[in-house]
LOGUKOL-612002 format. One line per field, with one value per residue: x, y, z of N, C-alpha, C in turn; residue in three letters; residue number from 1. Coordinates in steps of 0.05 Angstrom, whole numbers, plus 5000, padded with zeros to 4 digits. Example, Ala and Ser with C-alpha at 12.3 -4.5 7.8 and 13.67 -1.06 7.14 Angstrom:
2
n_x	(5264  5257)
n_y	(4886  4955)
n_z	(5156  5142)
ca_x	(5246  5273)
ca_y	(4910  4979)
ca_z	(5156  5143)
c_x	(5264  5258)
c_y	(4934  5001)
c_z	(5156  5157)
residu	(Ala  Ser)
num	(1  2)
***
This chain:
376
n_x	(1548  1546  1545  1493  1467  1480  1450  1406  1397  1404  1359  1323  1340  1336  1282  1251  1236  1215  1146  1126  1078  1073  1113  1179  1184  1227  1263  1257  1273  1318  1353  1356  1386  1438  1452  1447  1492  1529  1525  1548  1598  1620  1602  1643  1679  1702  1689  1736  1778  1772  1786  1832  1853  1850  1879  1922  1929  1923  1974  2013  2006  2023  2073  2092  2106  2068  2021  2060  2017  2034  2068  2022  1987  2000  2032  1970  1961  1996  1978  1926  1934  1956  1902  1872  1906  1886  1827  1829  1854  1816  1767  1787  1804  1752  1716  1711  1710  1653  1648  1631  1626  1660  1654  1593  1590  1613  1632  1643  1683  1715  1704  1719  1766  1788  1765  1799  1857  1842  1821  1887  1929  1899  1897  1947  1969  1937  1960  2013  2016  1974  2013  2054  2034  2019  2070  2103  2075  2095  2137  2160  2140  2123  2179  2218  2281  2290  2279  2235  2253  2222  2189  2181  2166  2177  2200  2214  2187  2125  2130  2136  2092  2047  2052  2062  2007  1979  1996  1979  1935  1918  1930  1888  1843  1833  1839  1799  1760  1762  1740  1692  1675  1664  1636  1583  1571  1503  1484  1434  1446  1433  1437  1427  1385  1329  1296  1252  1254  1210  1197  1153  1123  1100  1150  1179  1155  1172  1185  1185  1216  1174  1168  1181  1225  1232  1207  1141  1118  1106  1068  1054  0996  0957  0968  0925  0883  0881  0928  0983  1026  1023  1027  1031  0989  0977  1020  1043  1087  1078  1049  1061  1087  1117  1096  1122  1152  1209  1265  1294  1359  1406  1470  1534  1506  1490  1455  1396  1372  1318  1303  1254  1218  1149  1134  1165  1234  1269  1315  1359  1397  1446  1479  1511  1525  1546  1519  1482  1432  1392  1323  1283  1218  1194  1243  1273  1325  1386  1420  1469  1492  1537  1526  1563  1559  1529  1473  1468  1521  1536  1525  1560  1598  1594  1573  1528  1470  1415  1423  1402  1420  1389  1351  1343  1324  1354  1341  1313  1254  1200  1152  1141  1188  1243  1210  1215  1240  1273  1266  1325  1361  1407  1417  1429  1436  1402  1353  1345  1303  1271  1242  1231  1196  1144  1128  1072  1036  1041  0983  0931  0864  0836  0868  0858  0797  0783  0810  0771  0782  0772  0741  0753  0718  0747  0741  0776  0796  0755  0784  0780  0807  0832  0832  0849  0805  0804  0755  0733)
n_y	(3751  3709  3743  3772  3703  3691  3735  3721  3665  3688  3721  3680  3634  3674  3678  3626  3596  3551  3514  3559  3581  3602  3607  3637  3707  3730  3796  3804  3840  3863  3817  3831  3880  3867  3832  3859  3893  3866  3847  3904  3916  3883  3908  3942  3935  3897  3950  3989  3955  3959  4007  4007  3969  4003  4055  4029  4008  4075  4078  4047  4064  4105  4093  4062  4029  3981  3974  3930  3864  3818  3822  3860  3813  3780  3815  3817  3756  3761  3799  3780  3733  3743  3775  3728  3697  3733  3733  3660  3671  3699  3669  3638  3654  3688  3644  3612  3611  3586  3546  3476  3463  3419  3349  3318  3257  3195  3162  3217  3246  3216  3230  3277  3278  3246  3298  3332  3329  3315  3354  3396  3370  3373  3433  3440  3434  3452  3511  3498  3496  3537  3578  3568  3566  3621  3650  3611  3645  3695  3697  3674  3701  3722  3736  3777  3783  3717  3643  3597  3536  3468  3412  3348  3305  3272  3224  3219  3262  3254  3199  3224  3257  3220  3182  3211  3234  3177  3153  3194  3206  3136  3125  3161  3133  3093  3094  3134  3090  3053  3076  3101  3044  3027  3059  3058  3004  2983  2937  2912  2904  2882  2912  2960  3020  3029  3069  3088  3134  3178  3212  3264  3301  3367  3343  3308  3242  3220  3158  3109  3047  3008  2976  2928  2941  2939  2945  2958  2920  2950  2978  3002  2994  2992  3052  3103  3168  3156  3135  3145  3125  3079  3036  2957  2933  2871  2845  2842  2865  2915  2939  2977  3012  3085  3140  3199  3281  3297  3294  3247  3224  3178  3186  3166  3125  3069  3090  3054  3087  3078  3098  3120  3135  3177  3201  3240  3230  3242  3272  3250  3290  3316  3358  3364  3311  3297  3257  3246  3205  3194  3191  3146  3127  3074  3043  3014  3047  3050  3084  3079  3103  3134  3179  3223  3278  3317  3356  3391  3396  3402  3468  3489  3498  3519  3566  3588  3586  3579  3533  3475  3414  3392  3351  3355  3364  3348  3348  3384  3381  3400  3471  3468  3456  3471  3465  3432  3405  3369  3383  3355  3324  3299  3263  3250  3179  3169  3219  3203  3150  3180  3203  3182  3140  3186  3184  3189  3127  3110  3078  3115  3140  3156  3123  3070  3070  3066  3018  2998  2958  2946  2953  2924  2890  2843  2809  2787  2734  2770  2820  2881  2889  2932  2915  2895  2889  2853  2867  2819)
n_z	(1283  1323  1359  1361  1370  1419  1458  1437  1461  1514  1527  1516  1560  1612  1616  1612  1662  1714  1712  1691  1637  1586  1529  1545  1518  1453  1435  1371  1349  1365  1366  1300  1300  1309  1273  1227  1231  1232  1184  1152  1169  1145  1096  1107  1109  1046  1020  1039  1014  0964  0961  0968  0928  0879  0893  0887  0834  0817  0828  0794  0751  0752  0739  0792  0839  0863  0918  0964  0964  0989  1032  1064  1068  1102  1149  1152  1180  1224  1248  1258  1292  1329  1354  1353  1399  1443  1448  1460  1515  1532  1520  1563  1602  1624  1609  1621  1684  1682  1697  1708  1781  1825  1801  1833  1832  1834  1784  1748  1767  1737  1688  1702  1700  1641  1610  1629  1611  1561  1549  1553  1520  1462  1469  1471  1421  1396  1406  1397  1332  1312  1326  1307  1254  1240  1233  1198  1156  1154  1173  1124  1074  1009  0963  0926  0933  0935  0928  0937  0968  0941  0962  0946  0973  1036  1070  1134  1151  1138  1167  1218  1228  1227  1258  1308  1323  1318  1375  1409  1400  1400  1467  1478  1468  1479  1541  1551  1535  1559  1613  1597  1593  1654  1666  1638  1661  1670  1710  1741  1813  1867  1913  1889  1892  1858  1812  1776  1717  1681  1613  1595  1548  1584  1628  1683  1707  1767  1791  1866  1891  1931  2001  1988  1954  1908  1841  1799  1747  1679  1627  1560  1542  1583  1609  1638  1647  1704  1706  1696  1680  1668  1697  1712  1760  1770  1789  1851  1866  1846  1890  1928  1904  1898  1892  1875  1878  1878  1865  1914  1939  1977  2007  1973  1966  1917  1852  1824  1752  1715  1657  1613  1556  1526  1488  1454  1447  1496  1547  1607  1637  1685  1715  1743  1771  1718  1683  1638  1598  1538  1524  1507  1467  1471  1493  1531  1577  1614  1671  1731  1780  1831  1884  1923  1936  1991  1989  2027  2036  1982  1979  2015  2002  1944  1974  1969  1993  1963  1924  1888  1864  1796  1766  1684  1621  1566  1505  1465  1465  1442  1463  1505  1528  1570  1610  1635  1694  1754  1828  1849  1909  1942  1999  2072  2091  2135  2131  2085  2095  2129  2095  2057  2075  2087  2045  1991  1958  1891  1877  1887  1908  1858  1823  1838  1841  1783  1768  1791  1846  1913  1978  2035  2087  2140  2187  2235  2296  2324  2313  2270  2207  2147  2072  2002  1949  1884  1848  1806)
ca_x	(1521  1556  1544  1464  1465  1492  1442  1376  1392  1405  1333  1303  1335  1317  1261  1245  1220  1199  1121  1115  1049  1078  1148  1193  1193  1252  1254  1283  1288  1347  1374  1361  1402  1466  1447  1456  1517  1548  1533  1552  1609  1633  1611  1659  1715  1690  1693  1761  1797  1756  1788  1855  1856  1850  1905  1942  1926  1940  2020  2024  2006  2040  2108  2115  2124  2046  2030  2061  1999  2049  2063  1995  1966  2030  2015  1940  1966  2002  1951  1901  1952  1957  1884  1861  1912  1877  1812  1827  1867  1789  1757  1797  1801  1719  1689  1728  1700  1638  1654  1613  1635  1673  1637  1588  1582  1648  1646  1649  1715  1747  1693  1731  1797  1792  1761  1816  1866  1841  1828  1899  1942  1880  1907  1975  1971  1908  1967  2039  1996  1969  2033  2082  2031  2018  2095  2120  2066  2097  2168  2171  2126  2140  2201  2243  2300  2298  2272  2234  2247  2212  2196  2151  2171  2194  2200  2219  2163  2100  2124  2140  2058  2024  2053  2069  1976  1972  1999  1973  1901  1902  1920  1857  1814  1833  1834  1762  1746  1753  1724  1668  1662  1665  1602  1560  1559  1487  1480  1416  1447  1415  1438  1419  1367  1320  1278  1235  1235  1197  1194  1120  1113  1132  1144  1178  1151  1192  1168  1197  1201  1163  1183  1199  1255  1221  1185  1126  1116  1091  1049  1040  0965  0957  0970  0898  0894  0897  0948  0994  1066  1013  1037  1009  0978  0972  1042  1047  1113  1066  1020  1076  1111  1113  1098  1153  1153  1228  1286  1321  1384  1423  1495  1545  1492  1493  1427  1402  1360  1309  1288  1240  1194  1125  1116  1193  1254  1276  1338  1358  1414  1445  1510  1533  1524  1555  1505  1463  1422  1363  1305  1284  1204  1196  1261  1290  1360  1399  1453  1482  1517  1530  1527  1586  1572  1509  1462  1482  1556  1540  1512  1565  1621  1588  1566  1493  1452  1394  1431  1391  1422  1369  1334  1341  1317  1381  1321  1286  1221  1174  1151  1155  1221  1246  1192  1226  1257  1270  1286  1343  1371  1438  1421  1438  1413  1370  1343  1329  1292  1243  1227  1219  1165  1127  1111  1048  1041  1019  0961  0918  0826  0827  0865  0838  0764  0780  0823  0765  0789  0732  0755  0726  0726  0757  0746  0796  0789  0752  0804  0772  0830  0819  0846  0834  0810  0804  0737  0730)
ca_y	(3726  3695  3763  3763  3684  3697  3757  3698  3644  3693  3723  3642  3634  3695  3675  3604  3591  3522  3518  3590  3571  3614  3608  3669  3718  3740  3806  3795  3863  3862  3804  3829  3893  3850  3824  3891  3907  3839  3853  3937  3913  3867  3920  3962  3926  3905  3987  3996  3925  3967  4040  3997  3964  4042  4055  4004  4000  4087  4083  4026  4085  4136  4082  4068  4010  3979  3957  3897  3856  3790  3840  3862  3800  3772  3830  3809  3739  3765  3815  3762  3711  3760  3784  3693  3681  3743  3721  3632  3681  3712  3653  3614  3678  3697  3633  3581  3608  3576  3518  3463  3454  3391  3319  3310  3229  3175  3166  3245  3255  3200  3243  3296  3276  3247  3322  3348  3310  3311  3383  3406  3361  3392  3458  3443  3422  3484  3539  3500  3491  3570  3603  3561  3564  3643  3660  3621  3654  3720  3709  3672  3709  3724  3758  3782  3762  3686  3629  3574  3502  3467  3389  3338  3274  3271  3189  3218  3284  3231  3181  3249  3277  3201  3162  3215  3239  3160  3141  3203  3194  3116  3127  3174  3117  3064  3117  3127  3061  3035  3094  3085  3025  3025  3086  3047  2987  2983  2912  2917  2890  2878  2942  2988  3035  3032  3100  3089  3171  3169  3234  3260  3336  3378  3338  3286  3223  3197  3125  3102  3026  3002  2962  2898  2950  2925  2964  2942  2927  2977  2962  3021  2984  3003  3076  3114  3195  3164  3112  3162  3110  3048  3008  2930  2912  2848  2848  2851  2880  2947  2957  2995  3037  3107  3178  3223  3300  3316  3266  3245  3198  3178  3198  3137  3093  3060  3092  3056  3090  3066  3121  3125  3166  3166  3204  3245  3230  3271  3276  3251  3316  3323  3361  3348  3287  3281  3250  3247  3192  3195  3171  3144  3115  3043  3032  3026  3064  3045  3097  3080  3119  3138  3210  3237  3304  3315  3383  3408  3397  3433  3495  3493  3492  3554  3596  3585  3567  3564  3523  3455  3393  3392  3339  3373  3354  3363  3347  3409  3361  3413  3493  3480  3444  3506  3463  3390  3416  3368  3380  3335  3325  3286  3264  3226  3155  3172  3225  3195  3120  3196  3221  3150  3133  3203  3195  3163  3108  3105  3074  3123  3127  3158  3100  3039  3067  3070  2994  2984  2960  2953  2950  2903  2882  2814  2811  2754  2738  2798  2845  2891  2899  2931  2901  2917  2861  2861  2869  2815)
ca_z	(1286  1347  1393  1366  1377  1440  1468  1439  1488  1547  1532  1526  1590  1634  1625  1614  1692  1710  1710  1675  1619  1557  1526  1541  1479  1451  1423  1354  1326  1376  1337  1269  1292  1301  1249  1203  1255  1212  1142  1161  1174  1119  1067  1103  1093  1025  1007  1037  0995  0930  0949  0964  0905  0867  0904  0877  0810  0812  0829  0778  0731  0756  0746  0819  0860  0876  0941  0970  0979  0998  1056  1076  1078  1116  1166  1177  1188  1241  1269  1264  1308  1370  1369  1374  1426  1460  1439  1469  1532  1539  1533  1587  1634  1630  1614  1648  1717  1686  1686  1729  1800  1830  1798  1856  1830  1834  1756  1746  1777  1721  1667  1698  1693  1619  1601  1634  1592  1533  1544  1557  1505  1451  1486  1470  1400  1379  1416  1385  1310  1305  1340  1280  1227  1217  1246  1181  1134  1152  1158  1094  1058  0972  0958  0903  0936  0941  0917  0962  0975  0921  0974  0947  0993  1067  1093  1152  1151  1138  1203  1252  1239  1223  1285  1336  1330  1326  1391  1425  1402  1417  1490  1486  1460  1508  1565  1540  1519  1593  1631  1593  1603  1678  1667  1626  1674  1692  1716  1774  1830  1909  1933  1883  1888  1837  1799  1748  1707  1649  1606  1565  1550  1588  1648  1691  1719  1783  1821  1876  1894  1969  2022  1982  1945  1880  1820  1797  1711  1660  1607  1554  1529  1602  1610  1616  1667  1733  1704  1668  1671  1658  1710  1720  1779  1760  1789  1869  1867  1850  1884  1950  1892  1902  1866  1888  1859  1883  1873  1940  1933  1990  1997  1966  1952  1884  1845  1779  1733  1699  1641  1588  1548  1523  1477  1437  1457  1516  1558  1624  1638  1718  1699  1760  1773  1703  1682  1602  1580  1513  1542  1479  1462  1467  1501  1566  1584  1653  1686  1749  1795  1863  1887  1929  1958  1992  1979  2050  2036  1958  1982  2039  1978  1929  1983  1968  2012  1960  1910  1879  1837  1775  1730  1669  1587  1552  1480  1457  1450  1442  1469  1546  1535  1588  1649  1657  1718  1775  1839  1864  1944  1970  2040  2085  2099  2160  2119  2062  2108  2132  2070  2037  2097  2080  2005  1975  1941  1869  1883  1891  1906  1840  1807  1866  1822  1763  1769  1802  1872  1930  2008  2040  2109  2141  2215  2250  2325  2335  2308  2241  2194  2122  2053  1973  1943  1854  1828  1781)
c_x	(1532  1540  1508  1454  1463  1469  1405  1373  1390  1379  1317  1305  1336  1287  1239  1244  1209  1152  1111  1099  1063  1119  1151  1187  1213  1247  1280  1276  1318  1362  1371  1384  1431  1470  1468  1480  1529  1560  1549  1579  1632  1625  1633  1686  1712  1702  1724  1792  1796  1769  1824  1875  1857  1863  1922  1944  1929  1961  2014  2022  2018  2075  2118  2103  2084  2035  2034  2045  2008  2047  2055  1989  1989  2028  1983  1941  1976  1981  1927  1912  1946  1930  1871  1874  1894  1853  1809  1832  1842  1781  1756  1792  1765  1703  1690  1718  1675  1629  1637  1629  1653  1640  1621  1579  1620  1645  1652  1672  1733  1733  1713  1756  1801  1785  1790  1847  1877  1848  1861  1922  1932  1894  1941  1988  1959  1944  2007  2041  1999  1995  2052  2067  2031  2049  2106  2094  2081  2126  2170  2145  2135  2160  2218  2267  2307  2282  2265  2234  2224  2213  2176  2156  2191  2183  2194  2188  2140  2112  2126  2109  2049  2034  2054  2021  1980  1967  1986  1939  1892  1905  1906  1828  1815  1826  1801  1749  1733  1733  1694  1650  1652  1628  1586  1553  1526  1467  1461  1429  1433  1414  1430  1395  1365  1303  1280  1229  1234  1188  1164  1125  1099  1141  1162  1161  1168  1173  1189  1195  1177  1185  1211  1221  1253  1205  1178  1127  1108  1088  1040  1015  0959  0947  0931  0913  0897  0923  0972  1025  1047  1028  1013  1009  0966  0999  1035  1061  1097  1055  1039  1091  1086  1115  1106  1151  1184  1249  1294  1338  1396  1458  1505  1534  1483  1458  1426  1377  1341  1283  1279  1225  1169  1116  1145  1208  1263  1295  1349  1383  1416  1476  1525  1539  1539  1545  1486  1459  1390  1351  1284  1245  1200  1219  1285  1318  1348  1413  1449  1499  1510  1549  1538  1590  1544  1488  1472  1506  1566  1540  1544  1594  1622  1581  1532  1471  1424  1397  1410  1406  1396  1370  1332  1339  1332  1364  1311  1271  1204  1175  1160  1174  1229  1232  1200  1250  1253  1277  1296  1357  1376  1433  1434  1426  1387  1345  1332  1308  1281  1230  1213  1191  1149  1111  1095  1045  1022  0982  0950  0889  0829  0836  0850  0811  0764  0798  0795  0773  0770  0763  0739  0736  0733  0757  0751  0800  0784  0767  0792  0804  0807  0845  0839  0837  0790  0776  0735  0698)
c_y	(3720  3714  3763  3728  3674  3713  3734  3681  3656  3695  3703  3634  3641  3683  3647  3596  3565  3538  3551  3569  3573  3607  3634  3675  3727  3765  3813  3822  3869  3844  3815  3868  3885  3853  3836  3900  3890  3852  3891  3931  3901  3884  3929  3948  3912  3929  3985  3968  3940  3992  4027  3990  3990  4047  4041  4005  4041  4084  4063  4047  4104  4121  4072  4037  4017  3974  3932  3878  3823  3807  3849  3839  3786  3792  3818  3783  3745  3779  3785  3740  3718  3769  3748  3694  3694  3729  3687  3653  3685  3693  3638  3636  3682  3671  3618  3587  3603  3549  3502  3460  3428  3372  3308  3271  3211  3166  3194  3242  3228  3226  3262  3306  3268  3275  3331  3342  3319  3351  3399  3389  3380  3413  3470  3449  3451  3506  3533  3506  3517  3582  3587  3564  3602  3655  3648  3633  3685  3728  3701  3677  3716  3746  3768  3769  3728  3670  3605  3547  3482  3423  3368  3320  3272  3246  3204  3249  3262  3211  3200  3245  3247  3182  3183  3226  3203  3154  3170  3210  3161  3116  3144  3151  3112  3076  3114  3107  3051  3038  3087  3072  3004  3051  3059  3015  2982  2961  2913  2895  2898  2899  2957  3001  3042  3060  3100  3133  3163  3203  3230  3293  3347  3375  3316  3270  3215  3161  3124  3063  3027  3004  2935  2915  2934  2942  2948  2940  2948  2959  2990  3020  2998  3041  3095  3150  3182  3139  3130  3139  3075  3025  2988  2917  2891  2831  2849  2872  2925  2952  2983  3014  3053  3124  3194  3253  3304  3291  3264  3216  3198  3177  3176  3115  3085  3060  3082  3075  3097  3079  3101  3147  3160  3171  3221  3219  3264  3261  3277  3263  3322  3323  3360  3336  3283  3259  3260  3222  3200  3182  3170  3122  3096  3028  3044  3025  3060  3069  3088  3096  3129  3172  3210  3263  3309  3346  3394  3421  3408  3470  3501  3510  3518  3571  3597  3569  3561  3550  3496  3440  3408  3374  3357  3350  3358  3364  3370  3397  3371  3449  3504  3454  3455  3487  3439  3396  3390  3361  3358  3336  3312  3286  3250  3191  3149  3198  3219  3171  3154  3201  3199  3147  3155  3203  3174  3144  3119  3099  3097  3121  3136  3132  3065  3038  3060  3027  2975  2953  2963  2951  2936  2890  2860  2821  2780  2753  2765  2828  2861  2898  2911  2918  2912  2880  2870  2845  2842  2812)
c_z	(1322  1368  1392  1375  1417  1457  1458  1452  1504  1546  1532  1553  1617  1632  1621  1666  1697  1730  1698  1648  1596  1550  1530  1515  1481  1424  1397  1333  1341  1362  1312  1275  1300  1284  1224  1214  1224  1192  1144  1166  1153  1097  1071  1094  1067  1004  1012  1021  0969  0918  0956  0933  0886  0876  0895  0842  0797  0808  0811  0749  0727  0757  0772  0816  0869  0898  0939  0984  0993  1030  1082  1085  1104  1152  1180  1186  1234  1267  1282  1290  1335  1378  1375  1398  1444  1461  1458  1496  1552  1551  1566  1616  1646  1633  1614  1667  1718  1674  1713  1761  1808  1823  1832  1852  1834  1814  1747  1753  1757  1696  1668  1675  1657  1597  1610  1611  1573  1534  1537  1532  1469  1450  1471  1444  1381  1400  1399  1345  1295  1313  1306  1253  1215  1232  1219  1161  1144  1158  1127  1073  1022  0982  0942  0908  0951  0937  0943  0953  0960  0947  0971  0964  1005  1079  1113  1172  1159  1156  1219  1250  1225  1247  1310  1351  1331  1350  1417  1427  1410  1446  1498  1490  1474  1530  1571  1549  1571  1619  1631  1595  1625  1687  1673  1643  1701  1694  1740  1789  1854  1912  1923  1887  1872  1834  1781  1736  1675  1646  1596  1568  1566  1623  1663  1704  1744  1801  1833  1888  1918  1996  2007  1960  1908  1859  1804  1768  1717  1641  1591  1551  1565  1618  1616  1647  1694  1724  1683  1665  1663  1679  1724  1749  1790  1785  1829  1872  1860  1869  1918  1935  1903  1881  1883  1863  1859  1892  1898  1941  1956  1993  1997  1977  1927  1876  1813  1770  1723  1680  1617  1584  1532  1493  1445  1448  1470  1512  1583  1631  1669  1718  1716  1774  1743  1679  1663  1594  1568  1540  1516  1478  1459  1475  1512  1555  1615  1645  1724  1757  1826  1875  1919  1945  1967  1976  1994  2040  1997  1957  1999  2020  1955  1948  1984  1970  2003  1933  1909  1869  1836  1758  1716  1644  1579  1520  1478  1448  1447  1463  1493  1547  1569  1619  1647  1669  1734  1803  1858  1889  1944  1993  2051  2091  2113  2146  2095  2064  2109  2113  2057  2065  2093  2053  1996  1957  1912  1865  1879  1896  1878  1819  1817  1852  1808  1750  1785  1834  1896  1958  2010  2068  2122  2171  2224  2272  2330  2334  2278  2233  2157  2092  2039  1958  1907  1854  1807  1763)
residu	(Unk  Unk  Unk  Unk  Unk  Unk  Unk  Unk  Unk  Unk  Unk  Unk  Unk  Unk  Unk  Unk  Unk  Unk  Unk  Unk  Unk  Unk  Unk  Unk  Unk  Unk  Unk  Unk  Unk  Unk  Unk  Unk  Unk  Unk  Unk  Unk  Unk  Unk  Unk  Unk  Unk  Unk  Unk  Unk  Unk  Unk  Unk  Unk  Unk  Unk  Unk  Unk  Unk  Unk  Unk  Unk  Unk  Unk  Unk  Unk  Unk  Unk  Unk  Unk  Unk  Unk  Unk  Unk  Unk  Unk  Unk  Unk  Unk  Unk  Unk  Unk  Unk  Unk  Unk  Unk  Unk  Unk  Unk  Unk  Unk  Unk  Unk  Unk  Unk  Unk  Unk  Unk  Unk  Unk  Unk  Unk  Unk  Unk  Unk  Unk  Unk  Unk  Unk  Unk  Unk  Unk  Unk  Unk  Unk  Unk  Unk  Unk  Unk  Unk  Unk  Unk  Unk  Unk  Unk  Unk  Unk  Unk  Unk  Unk  Unk  Unk  Unk  Unk  Unk  Unk  Unk  Unk  Unk  Unk  Unk  Unk  Unk  Unk  Unk  Unk  Unk  Unk  Unk  Unk  Unk  Unk  Unk  Unk  Unk  Unk  Unk  Unk  Unk  Unk  Unk  Unk  Unk  Unk  Unk  Unk  Unk  Unk  Unk  Unk  Unk  Unk  Unk  Unk  Unk  Unk  Unk  Unk  Unk  Unk  Unk  Unk  Unk  Unk  Unk  Unk  Unk  Unk  Unk  Unk  Unk  Unk  Unk  Unk  Unk  Unk  Unk  Unk  Unk  Unk  Unk  Unk  Unk  Unk  Unk  Unk  Unk  Unk  Unk  Unk  Unk  Unk  Unk  Unk  Unk  Unk  Unk  Unk  Unk  Unk  Unk  Unk  Unk  Unk  Unk  Unk  Unk  Unk  Unk  Unk  Unk  Unk  Unk  Unk  Unk  Unk  Unk  Unk  Unk  Unk  Unk  Unk  Unk  Unk  Unk  Unk  Unk  Unk  Unk  Unk  Unk  Unk  Unk  Unk  Unk  Unk  Unk  Unk  Unk  Unk  Unk  Unk  Unk  Unk  Unk  Unk  Unk  Unk  Unk  Unk  Unk  Unk  Unk  Unk  Unk  Unk  Unk  Unk  Unk  Unk  Unk  Unk  Unk  Unk  Unk  Unk  Unk  Unk  Unk  Unk  Unk  Unk  Unk  Unk  Unk  Unk  Unk  Unk  Unk  Unk  Unk  Unk  Unk  Unk  Unk  Unk  Unk  Unk  Unk  Unk  Unk  Unk  Unk  Unk  Unk  Unk  Unk  Unk  Unk  Unk  Unk  Unk  Unk  Unk  Unk  Unk  Unk  Unk  Unk  Unk  Unk  Unk  Unk  Unk  Unk  Unk  Unk  Unk  Unk  Unk  Unk  Unk  Unk  Unk  Unk  Unk  Unk  Unk  Unk  Unk  Unk  Unk  Unk  Unk  Unk  Unk  Unk  Unk  Unk  Unk  Unk  Unk  Unk  Unk  Unk  Unk  Unk  Unk  Unk  Unk  Unk  Unk  Unk  Unk  Unk  Unk  Unk  Unk  Unk  Unk  Unk  Unk)
num	(1  2  3  4  5  6  7  8  9  10  11  12  13  14  15  16  17  18  19  20  21  22  23  24  25  26  27  28  29  30  31  32  33  34  35  36  37  38  39  40  41  42  43  44  45  46  47  48  49  50  51  52  53  54  55  56  57  58  59  60  61  62  63  64  65  66  67  68  69  70  71  72  73  74  75  76  77  78  79  80  81  82  83  84  85  86  87  88  89  90  91  92  93  94  95  96  97  98  99  100  101  102  103  104  105  106  107  108  109  110  111  112  113  114  115  116  117  118  119  120  121  122  123  124  125  126  127  128  129  130  131  132  133  134  135  136  137  138  139  140  141  142  143  144  145  146  147  148  149  150  151  152  153  154  155  156  157  158  159  160  161  162  163  164  165  166  167  168  169  170  171  172  173  174  175  176  177  178  179  180  181  182  183  184  185  186  187  188  189  190  191  192  193  194  195  196  197  198  199  200  201  202  203  204  205  206  207  208  209  210  211  212  213  214  215  216  217  218  219  220  221  222  223  224  225  226  227  228  229  230  231  232  233  234  235  236  237  238  239  240  241  242  243  244  245  246  247  248  249  250  251  252  253  254  255  256  257  258  259  260  261  262  263  264  265  266  267  268  269  270  271  272  273  274  275  276  277  278  279  280  281  282  283  284  285  286  287  288  289  290  291  292  293  294  295  296  297  298  299  300  301  302  303  304  305  306  307  308  309  310  311  312  313  314  315  316  317  318  319  320  321  322  323  324  325  326  327  328  329  330  331  332  333  334  335  336  337  338  339  340  341  342  343  344  345  346  347  348  349  350  351  352  353  354  355  356  357  358  359  360  361  362  363  364  365  366  367  368  369  370  371  372  373  374  375  376)
***
């Protein structure tokens, strides 16, 4: 069943190209094949079990000792232990290489440290407990030559297996709590670069502040075909806002993502920065982070000249969910300012017409200048 599921996901991912109109096809006959194999294996195990049971009854009818089922189960446990240990080894060696590269944000380093500590501790507990469990099942299987010792209660054992895990878990929880408090500090500071990230089926809309560094307010009641985000142009801060298609971030600068959804729940997911936060309709959320590795540097580290950071949606929000992708580029401050100066304003010609803005000529001191006036 797991193999069939992996095949399904692989087929889905292979066809999920950005901009694709139709959802990728899935070869359900291939999935059915693996499901059939699974049931055939189950049937084979059941048949072997029945054969052994008949063989055991035959031996007893002949006055011989039957199959020592306790020994059979003990051997199966040892085999299962070694197969499981090899499976864990295979998972680490094969799938371990599929992990993300080093974190490209300041807080991402702390998340990776916390993840590594937790993983190491749980793996130690996993290997110790599984080896002891199956070894004890084999070593102390039923035998007519010995009797088991009945131990109804032992205060020392109770204290050890209660206090030891409690101490470890307390350390992990406290460590995680303080790390989380630092990461989720979404206070809007003066030097933060505010970026508006709005999700809808099936795209992300990005809005940057203009020269004033302030994003104009939004109102869902103002959403139209031309004003997709419902920006309120009664505020001066809205006039110089910029609409962009690619998210550019200056390296080592504090970024504050202002996240919102217009229809269903989406999720802002930027794995290389260790950023993920839900975009909820009617509930603005925020996430602050500082990118530390430029796109060019990461391309060099990965030896991949085509590498791009990507903004994904991590909620299955509908049939074209896989299309919700935006390229994210981390650049130097000079490159960022150069890119920013070339971006077009959110207030385009179609929106001006819809909002009944008119161009007026104002001649002062013999000089002609253009300005925008609101037709009341």
